C-alpha positions in Angstrom: 0.0 0.0 0.0 1.5 3.4 -1.0 1.9 6.2 1.4 -0.7 8.1 -0.5 -3.3 5.4 0.1 -2.5 5.4 3.8 -3.0 9.1 3.9 -6.5 8.7 2.6 -7.4 6.6 5.6 -8.6 8.2 8.9 -5.4 9.7 10.5 -4.7 7.4 13.4 -6.0 4.2 11.7 -3.8 5.0 8.7 -0.7 5.6 10.8 -1.4 2.4 12.8 -1.9 0.3 9.7 1.2 1.6 8.0 3.3 0.8 11.1 1.7 -2.7 11.5 2.5 -3.5 7.9 6.2 -2.9 8.6 6.2 -5.9 10.9 8.9 -4.1 13.0 11.0 -6.1 15.5 9.5 -4.9 18.9 11.8 -4.9 21.9 9.0 -3.4 24.0 5.7 -4.2 25.4 3.3 -6.0 24.8 5.0 -9.3 25.7 3.3 -11.4 23.0 5.7 -9.7 20.5 3.4 -9.2 17.5 1.7 -12.5 18.4 4.8 -14.7 18.1 4.8 -15.6 21.8 1.4 -17.1 21.4 2.4 -19.7 18.8 4.3 -22.0 21.2 1.2 -23.7 22.8 -2.1 -25.0 21.4 -4.4 -22.5 23.1 -2.2 -19.5 22.2 -1.9 -20.7 18.6 -5.7 -21.1 18.3 -6.1 -17.6 19.8 -3.7 -16.1 17.3 -5.3 -17.8 14.3 -8.8 -16.9 15.4 -8.2 -13.2 15.6 -5.6 -13.0 12.8 -2.1 -11.6 12.6 -3.0 -8.0 11.8 -4.6 -7.5 15.3 -1.3 -8.5 17.0 0.9 -6.4 14.8 -1.4 -3.5 15.6 -1.2 -4.1 19.4 1.9 -2.1 20.1 3.5 -0.1 22.9 2.9 3.6 23.4 6.7 4.0 22.9 6.2 3.9 19.1 7.0 7.5 18.3 5.5 7.7 14.8 2.0 6.8 16.3 2.1 9.9 18.5 0.7 10.0 22.0 -2.8 8.9 22.9 -2.4 10.2 26.4 -0.9 13.6 25.5 -3.2 14.0 22.5 -0.2 14.5 20.1 0.4 13.4 16.5 -2.1 11.1 14.8 -4.2 10.6 17.9 -4.7 14.4 18.2 -5.6 14.7 14.6 -8.1 11.8 14.9 -9.8 13.5 18.0 -9.8 16.9 16.3 -11.6 15.5 13.2 -14.0 13.6 15.4 -14.9 16.8 17.3 -15.6 18.5 14.0 -17.7 15.6 12.8 -19.7 15.3 16.1 -20.1 19.0 16.6 -17.9 19.5 19.6 -15.1 22.0 20.5 -13.0 19.2 22.0 -13.4 15.4 21.8 -11.4 12.8 23.7 -11.5 9.1 22.7 -12.1 7.1 25.9 -11.1 3.4 25.9 -12.8 2.3 29.1 -16.4 3.1 28.2 -18.8 5.9 29.1 -18.5 4.8 32.7 -15.0 6.2 32.6 -16.0 9.2 30.5 -18.5 10.2 33.2 -15.8 10.0 35.9 -13.5 12.2 33.8 -16.2 14.9 33.6 -16.7 14.8 37.3 -12.9 15.0 38.0 -12.7 18.0 35.7 -15.6 19.9 37.3 -16.5 18.7 40.8 -14.7 19.2 44.1 -15.6 17.6 47.5 -18.8 19.1 49.0 -20.1 20.4 45.6 -23.8 20.0 44.9 -24.6 17.8 41.9 -28.0 17.7 40.3 -28.6 14.2 39.0 -31.4 12.3 37.5 -32.3 9.3 39.7 -32.5 7.2 36.5 -28.7 7.7 36.0 -26.2 5.0 35.2 -24.4 3.6 38.2 -21.1 5.2 37.0 -22.6 8.6 37.8 -23.1 7.5 41.4 -19.6 6.0 41.5 -18.3 9.5 40.4 -20.3 11.2 43.1 -18.7 8.9 45.7 -15.2 9.3 44.3 -15.5 13.1 44.2 -17.3 13.3 47.6 -20.1 15.3 46.0 -23.5 15.9 47.4 -26.3 14.6 45.1 -29.6 16.4 44.7 -32.0 14.1 42.8 -34.3 14.7 39.9 -37.0 12.0 39.9 -38.2 10.1 36.8 -41.8 10.0 35.9 -43.6 6.8 37.0 -44.7 4.6 34.1 -47.6 2.1 34.2 -45.6 -0.3 32.1 -42.6 -0.4 34.3 -40.4 1.5 31.8 -37.7 4.0 32.8 -39.4 7.4 32.7 -37.9 10.8 31.9 -37.5 13.7 34.3 -40.4 16.1 34.0 -39.4 19.6 32.7 -41.0 21.2 35.8 -38.0 19.9 37.8 -35.6 22.0 35.7 -36.9 25.3 37.0 -34.8 27.4 39.4 -37.7 27.3 41.9 -37.9 23.5 41.9 -34.1 23.1 42.2 -33.9 25.6 45.0 -36.6 23.7 46.8 -34.7 20.4 46.4 -31.6 22.0 47.8 -33.5 23.4 50.7 -35.0 20.0 51.5 -31.7 18.1 51.3 -30.4 17.0 54.7 -26.9 16.8 53.2 -26.7 20.2 51.5 -24.8 22.5 53.9 -24.8 25.5 51.6 -28.6 25.7 51.0 -28.2 29.2 49.5 -25.8 28.1 46.8 -26.3 30.2 43.8 -25.7 27.2 41.5 -25.1 23.5 41.6 -21.7 22.6 40.2 -22.8 20.0 37.7 -26.1 18.8 36.4 -26.3 15.3 34.9 -29.1 14.1 32.7 -29.5 10.8 30.9 -30.5 11.4 27.2 -32.0 9.4 25.8 -33.5 7.2 28.5 -33.0 3.4 28.3 -36.4 3.1 26.6 -35.8 5.8 24.1 -37.4 9.0 25.5 -35.5 12.0 24.3 -35.4 15.5 25.7 -35.4 18.8 23.8 -31.8 19.4 24.9 -31.9 23.1 23.9 -34.8 23.7 26.3 -33.1 21.8 29.0 -29.9 23.9 28.6 -31.9 27.1 28.7 -33.9 26.0 31.8 -30.7 24.9 33.7 -28.5 27.8 32.6 -29.3 29.8 35.8 -29.0 26.8 38.1 -25.9 24.8 37.1 -22.3 25.8 36.3 -21.7 22.8 34.0 -24.1 20.4 32.2 -23.4 16.7 31.4 -25.7 14.8 29.1 -25.0 11.1 29.4 -25.7 10.0 25.8 -24.4 6.5 26.1 -27.2 5.1 24.1 -27.6 8.1 21.8 -24.2 8.7 20.0 -25.9 8.9 16.6 -28.1 11.9 17.1 -26.0 14.4 15.2 -26.4 12.6 12.0 -30.1 12.8 11.2 -32.5 15.8 11.2 -35.1 13.7 13.2 -33.0 14.5 16.3 -32.5 18.2 15.7 -32.2 20.3 18.9 -32.3 17.1 21.0 -28.7 16.2 21.7 -26.0 17.9 23.8 -23.7 19.0 21.0 -26.5 20.6 18.9 -24.9 23.4 17.1 -27.8 25.8 17.5 -27.2 26.4 21.2 -24.2 28.7 20.3 -26.5 31.0 18.4 -29.2 31.6 21.0 -29.0 32.6 24.6 -26.4 32.0 27.3 -25.6 28.4 28.2 -23.1 26.8 30.6 -20.3 24.6 29.3 -21.8 21.3 28.1 -20.4 17.8 28.0 -21.7 14.7 26.2 -20.5 11.2 27.0 -21.3 8.7 24.3 -20.8 4.9 24.1 -19.8 4.9 20.5 -19.8 1.1 20.6 -23.4 0.7 21.7 -25.4 1.8 18.7 -22.6 2.9 16.4 -19.8 0.9 14.9 -16.8 1.0 17.3 -15.4 -1.9 19.3 -16.8 -2.5 22.8 -15.4 -0.2 25.5 -15.0 2.6 23.0 -16.6 5.9 23.9 -16.2 9.6 23.2 -16.2 12.5 25.5 -17.4 15.7 23.7 -17.2 19.2 25.1 -18.4 22.7 24.1 -17.6 25.9 26.0 -20.6 27.9 27.1 -21.7 31.2 25.7 -21.7 33.0 29.0 -18.9 34.0 31.4 -18.6 30.5 32.8 -15.6 28.7 31.2 -13.8 25.4 31.7 -10.0 25.3 32.0 -9.3 22.6 29.4 -6.0 21.8 31.1 -8.1 20.4 34.0 -10.0 18.2 31.5 -6.8 16.8 30.1 -5.5 16.0 33.5 -8.7 14.4 34.6 -8.6 12.2 31.5 -5.0 11.2 32.4 -6.2 10.1 35.9 -8.6 7.6 34.4 -6.8 6.5 31.2 -4.6 3.4 31.0 -0.9 4.2 30.2 -1.0 1.0 28.0 -3.9 1.8 25.6 -5.1 -0.8 23.2 -4.5 0.9 19.9 -7.0 -1.1 17.8 -9.7 0.4 20.1 -8.5 3.9 19.4 -8.4 3.1 15.7 -12.0 1.9 15.7 -13.1 5.2 17.1 -11.2 7.0 14.4 -12.8 4.8 11.7 -16.2 5.2 13.2 -15.9 9.0 13.0 -15.0 8.8 9.3 -17.9 6.4 8.6 -20.3 8.8 10.3 -18.9 11.7 8.3 -19.2 9.9 5.0 -22.4 7.8 5.6 -23.9 8.8 8.9 -27.2 10.1 7.5 -27.7 7.1 5.2 -27.0 4.6 8.0 -29.4 6.3 10.4 -32.1 6.8 7.8 -31.9 3.1 6.9 -32.1 2.1 10.5 -34.9 4.4 11.3 -37.0 3.2 8.3 -36.3 -0.4 9.3 -37.5 0.3 12.9 -40.7 2.0 11.6 -41.4 -0.9 9.3 -41.0 -3.4 12.1 -43.3 -1.3 14.4 -45.9 -1.2 11.6 -45.7 -5.0 11.1 -46.3 -5.5 14.8 -49.3 -3.2 14.7 -50.8 -4.8 11.6 -50.4 -8.3 13.1 -52.1 -7.1 16.3 -55.0 -5.8 14.3 -55.4 -9.2 12.6 -55.3 -11.1 15.8 -57.7 -8.7 17.5 -60.3 -9.5 14.9 -60.1 -13.1 16.0 -60.2 -12.2 19.6 -56.5 -13.3 20.2 -53.6 -11.7 22.0 -50.5 -10.3 20.4 -47.6 -8.0 21.3 -47.9 -4.3 21.2 -45.2 -1.7 20.3 -44.9 1.1 22.8 -45.4 4.1 20.6 -47.9 6.8 19.6 -51.3 5.4 18.6 -51.3 6.6 15.0 -52.4 4.5 12.0 -49.3 5.5 10.1 -46.1 6.8 11.7 -43.7 8.9 9.6 -40.1 10.0 10.3 -41.5 13.4 11.6 -40.6 14.2 15.2 -44.2 15.5 15.6 -45.5 12.0 15.1 -43.4 10.7 18.0 -44.2 13.4 20.6 -45.3 12.4 24.1 -48.3 14.6 24.6 -50.5 15.3 27.6 -53.5 12.9 27.7 -51.9 10.3 25.5 -52.7 7.0 27.1 -50.1 5.0 25.2 -47.3 6.5 27.3 -48.5 5.1 30.6 -47.2 8.3 32.1 -48.5 11.7 33.1 -47.1 14.1 30.6 -47.4 17.9 31.2 -47.7 20.8 28.8 -44.2 21.9 29.6 -42.6 18.6 28.8 -40.9 18.5 25.4 -40.2 14.8 24.8 -40.2 12.5 21.8 -39.7 8.7 21.4 -36.7 7.4 19.5 -38.0 5.0 16.8 -34.7 3.0 17.0 -35.5 1.8 20.5 -38.4 -0.6 20.1 -40.1 -1.7 23.3 -42.6 -4.5 22.9 -45.3 -4.8 25.5 -46.5 -8.3 26.3 -50.1 -8.9 27.3 -51.0 -8.3 31.0 -50.9 -4.6 31.7 -53.2 -1.6 30.9 -52.0 2.0 30.5 -53.3 2.8 34.0 -51.1 0.0 35.6 -54.2 -2.2 36.1 -53.6 -5.8 35.1 -55.7 -7.9 32.7 -56.9 -11.5 33.2 -54.6 -12.9 30.5 -50.9 -12.1 30.9 -47.6 -13.3 29.4 -44.6 -12.2 31.5 -41.8 -10.9 29.4 -39.2 -13.1 31.1 -40.8 -16.2 29.6 -40.7 -14.7 26.2 -37.1 -13.7 26.7 -36.1 -17.2 27.6 -37.9 -18.5 24.4 -36.1 -15.9 22.3 -32.8 -16.8 23.7 -33.4 -20.4 22.9 -33.9 -19.3 19.3 -30.7 -17.3 19.3 -32.3 -13.9 19.8 -31.0 -11.6 22.6 -33.2 -8.6 23.7 -31.4 -5.6 25.2 -33.6 -5.4 28.3 -36.5 -7.2 29.8 -39.1 -5.9 32.3 -42.0 -7.7 33.8 -44.2 -7.1 30.7 -41.8 -5.5 28.2 -38.8 -6.3 26.0 -36.5 -3.8 24.4 -34.9 -4.3 20.9 -32.3 -1.9 19.5 -32.4 -1.1 15.8 -28.7 -0.3 15.4 -27.3 0.6 11.9 -26.1 -3.0 11.7 -29.6 -4.5 12.0 -30.8 -5.8 8.6 -34.3 -6.1 7.2 -33.8 -9.9 7.2 -32.9 -9.9 10.9 -36.0 -7.9 11.7 -38.2 -10.2 9.7 -36.7 -13.2 11.5 -37.5 -11.6 14.9 -41.1 -11.2 13.7 -41.3 -14.8 12.7 -40.0 -16.0 16.0 -42.5 -13.9 17.9 -45.3 -15.6 15.8 -43.7 -19.0 16.6 -43.9 -18.2 20.4 -47.6 -17.5 20.0 -48.0 -20.9 18.4 -46.0 -22.7 21.0 -47.9 -20.9 23.7 -51.2 -22.0 22.2 -49.9 -25.6 22.2 -48.7 -25.2 25.8 -45.4 -26.6 24.7 -43.5 -28.4 27.5 -40.8 -26.3 29.2 -38.4 -29.2 28.9 -38.5 -28.7 25.1 -37.6 -25.0 25.1 -35.9 -24.5 28.5 -34.2 -27.9 29.1 -31.5 -26.4 31.5 -34.2 -24.8 33.7 -36.4 -27.9 33.6 -33.4 -30.1 34.5 -32.2 -27.8 37.3 -35.7 -27.8 39.0 -37.3 -31.1 38.0 -40.0 -31.1 40.7 -41.0 -27.5 39.8 -41.4 -27.6 36.1 -41.7 -31.3 35.2 -45.3 -31.1 34.0 -45.4 -27.4 33.1 -46.0 -26.0 29.7 -45.4 -22.4 28.4 -49.0 -21.4 28.9 -49.1 -23.0 32.3 -46.0 -21.1 33.4 -47.3 -17.8 32.0 -50.7 -18.2 33.8 -49.2 -19.0 37.2 -46.6 -16.3 37.0 -49.1 -13.7 35.8 -51.5 -14.7 38.5 -48.9 -14.1 41.2 -47.8 -10.7 39.7 -51.4 -9.6 39.3 -52.3 -10.6 42.9 -49.2 -8.7 44.0 -50.3 -5.7 41.9 -46.7 -5.4 40.7 -47.1 -2.7 38.1 -48.8 -0.2 40.5 -46.1 -1.0 43.0 -43.4 -0.4 40.4 -45.0 2.9 39.4 -45.1 4.1 43.0 -41.4 3.5 43.8 -40.5 7.1 43.4 -43.5 8.7 45.0 -41.4 9.2 48.1 -37.7 9.1 48.1 -35.8 7.4 50.9 -34.2 9.6 53.5 -30.6 10.6 52.9 -28.8 9.7 56.1 -25.2 10.3 55.1 -23.4 11.4 52.0 -22.8 8.6 49.5 -19.0 8.7 49.9 -19.3 8.3 53.7 -21.4 5.2 53.2 -18.6 3.9 50.9 -15.9 4.8 53.4 -17.8 2.7 55.9 -17.1 -0.3 53.7 -13.4 0.4 53.4 -13.1 1.1 57.1 -14.8 -2.2 58.0 -17.9 -0.5 59.4 -20.5 -2.4 57.4 -22.4 -5.6 57.6 -24.8 -7.6 55.5 -28.3 -8.0 56.9 -31.3 -9.9 55.6 -33.8 -7.8 53.6 -36.4 -8.2 56.3 -34.0 -6.5 58.8 -33.0 -3.6 56.5 -35.7 -1.0 57.4 -34.0 1.9 59.2 -30.5 0.9 58.2 -28.3 2.9 55.9 -27.4 1.4 52.6 -23.8 1.1 51.5 -24.5 0.3 47.9 -26.9 1.4 45.2 -29.8 -1.1 45.0 -30.7 -1.5 41.4 -33.3 -4.0 40.1 -33.9 -5.0 36.5 -36.8 -4.5 36.0 -37.3 -1.5 36.1 -33.6 -0.6 35.9 -33.7 2.5 38.0 -32.1 2.7 41.5 -34.6 2.3 44.3 -32.0 2.9 47.0 -28.9 5.1 46.7 -25.7 4.8 48.9 -26.2 6.7 52.1 -30.0 6.4 52.1 -31.9 4.8 54.8 -34.0 1.7 53.9 -37.6 2.9 54.5 -40.3 1.2 56.6 -41.4 -2.3 55.9 -44.7 -1.2 54.5 -43.2 1.4 52.1 -43.5 0.9 48.3 -39.7 0.3 48.1 -39.5 -2.5 50.7 -42.7 -4.2 49.5 -41.3 -4.2 45.9 -38.0 -5.7 47.1 -39.7 -8.4 49.2 -42.0 -9.2 46.2 -38.9 -9.8 44.0 -37.4 -12.1 46.7 -40.6 -14.1 46.8 -40.8 -14.2 43.0 -37.3 -15.7 42.8 -38.4 -18.5 45.2 -41.7 -19.2 43.3 -40.1 -19.2 39.8 -36.5 -20.3 40.0 -34.7 -19.9 36.8 -36.5 -16.6 36.0 -35.1 -14.5 38.8 -34.9 -10.8 38.8 -31.4 -9.3 38.2 -30.2 -7.1 41.0 -27.2 -4.9 41.7 -26.4 -4.2 45.3 -28.2 -7.3 46.6 -26.4 -10.5 47.6 -28.5 -13.7 47.1 -27.9 -16.8 49.2 -29.4 -20.2 49.2 -30.6 -21.3 52.6 -32.8 -24.2 53.6 -34.1 -24.5 50.0 -34.9 -20.8 49.7 -33.3 -17.7 48.1 -32.6 -15.0 50.6 -31.8 -11.4 49.8 -29.1 -9.6 51.8 -28.1 -5.9 51.6 -25.0 -4.1 52.8 -25.6 -1.5 55.6 -23.5 0.6 57.9 -23.0 -0.7 61.4 -25.0 0.8 64.2 -23.3 2.8 66.9 -24.2 2.3 70.6 -26.8 5.1 70.2 -28.4 3.2 67.2 -27.1 5.6 64.6 -25.1 4.8 61.5 -21.4 4.5 62.1 
């Protein structure tokens, strides 16, 4: 390949490929020495042959001068990041090789000092809470809207007003400076896991007087800049520099999730504000160094470089194709539902506006006051749309008011069936499944998913034996599922969830937040200082949690570190006990939890949570 051809490639990828093709004799790290060290044993040889020789020639030490410096943003890496910033609409872009979890921490270390107030959506990713702990910040929470379907709701726009934020600070038992003119950083997840998107321009305007810096966690939304459908609804939207005064804005994006980079690859984008508030970029560089490995994996960096070039050249076409594929799939689900309804039969329902024909016009996808399909209370001031690419299928069993129907098909059963057919949903709730229409999803794959959903309906009608479709579960619990069919399992599981009124309980989880007893970092320090213990869930009320308690479903924290577990009859504790009971009634279909330790005692699953020790006076240590 001539030098001219290398120069036509994205800058870092071109330089890396050119160096790898030299097959230089490396007397430096990594120890596999261009893969040669792997060839001396069968496992290593197989590993080398599976991934191919180019990967190992491209895995080189940061001491290779012609490849510049990833850590110091010099040479080809600097050029790659500069071009990515231009493509994605940022002033500055850093390639982050440890995911958006790390990118979020970099933002915190560049902006937040111990004791600073941070305004954060309670539907945040756990990495945000980790950053709050690491920086010893004081969180002030924005609460998501409850959703009848158990989905992760957005924050209502009324909570972005200065009056609302001042009231939250005044009510915080941890905020020592209740007259603070501004919170240091505001963190909002855009889009939500289930695809609800804010008007980012309005959010910036509303928060301008309340926050020094803004961070939009766009881990699931890195593609927004490349299609007019998302105009004004992403952090780096260009129009914000032309109107009004806005604080400096960050966006952290998992470029690997719904774009085309390798796993772990993320981008951190930044734009200076239009007012007097500015960020010293030297601090951002240093914060990035604190969290970056000094031994970066260059193929990851190269994949971000290539991804940026692809989006520059073909971003609109890729997004337009994916959006149209998602809309066609949604329409096919709706048409099938209409046919089955005429025969009095059940079918899946896409969570989306109830229009006969949906077009790629943002107005068609608005969440409007009074729309029953949302399962949420939407106000006039909310400016929200649904992302067509995030397709949530609702299974039978729940109405838009959280009441439950006689017939129900819990989504965890559908998920297990899909997995048996080689289909992996992104997320599963009690009565919903999420499918992501990334640019790589073909029309054929979407058609296959539709066929498999029809197959599930047929297998359900035949009450197919669980041993046929879930042999591992049937074998693990022979006495429990030996004579059970798909329809039997769905009926018994739904009967339990209906009797427990699970959807109303889920929707009420955030009606009253737990009391903040100590700052999150102090709860964590209790762990490192040996001042914590595990207690059974039944003994948790009144104790201070060390960890975030995060159930899937619904995927939103119900307890944050430093919060006191509420009374036994509270919505949170009833919800947690219900999940513990569900795990025992339906083994093999357990709820996924973070922050909960599960043990097997006397034939039962027992939930344990980590809490601070009590002092002699009964207070948290």
